[in-house]
C-alpha positions in Angstrom: 17.4 -14.6 -7.8 16.7 -10.9 -7.0 19.8 -8.7 -6.4 19.0 -5.2 -5.2 22.2 -3.9 -6.7 21.0 -4.7 -10.2 18.0 -2.4 -10.0 18.6 0.7 -12.0 17.2 4.1 -10.9 16.6 6.9 -13.3 15.1 10.4 -12.9 13.3 11.5 -16.0 12.3 15.1 -16.6 9.1 15.4 -18.7 8.4 18.2 -21.2 5.7 19.5 -18.8 8.4 20.0 -16.2 7.3 17.1 -14.0 9.7 14.5 -13.0 9.4 10.7 -13.0 11.4 8.2 -10.9 11.9 5.0 -12.9 13.2 1.7 -11.4 14.2 -1.1 -13.8 15.4 -4.6 -13.2 17.3 -5.5 -16.4 17.3 -9.3 -16.0 13.5 -9.5 -15.9 12.7 -6.4 -17.8 10.4 -5.2 -15.1 10.0 -1.5 -14.5 8.1 0.8 -12.2 7.6 4.5 -12.7 6.1 7.1 -10.4 5.6 10.9 -10.8 7.5 12.7 -8.1 5.6 14.9 -5.7 7.3 18.3 -5.3 6.2 18.6 -1.6 7.9 15.3 -0.6 11.7 14.9 -0.5 13.0 12.9 -3.4 15.1 10.6 -1.3 12.0 9.6 0.8 10.0 8.9 -2.4 13.0 6.9 -3.9 13.3 4.7 -0.9 9.6 4.0 -0.7 9.4 3.1 -4.4 12.5 1.0 -4.1 11.0 -1.1 -1.3 7.8 -1.5 -3.2 9.6 -2.6 -6.3 11.8 -5.1 -4.4 8.7 -6.6 -2.8 6.9 -6.9 -6.2 9.9 -8.6 -7.7 10.2 -11.0 -4.8 6.5 -11.9 -5.1 6.9 -12.5 -8.8 9.8 -14.8 -8.2 7.9 -16.7 -5.6 4.9 -17.1 -7.9 7.2 -18.3 -10.7 8.8 -20.9 -8.5 
């Protein structure tokens, strides 16, 4: 069962100076990464990626059932 509070969110700074936003669900091992866009607020990108990740996890659970 998907629990949103178990999703871990990490911000990773690359050697090039770019940043990645990484979401990981530890029980399933699923992860999603996206390079952050400097022109778009980080919070907005984080919320969008979080919704996409939750939807993908729900779809995977549904297919597995």
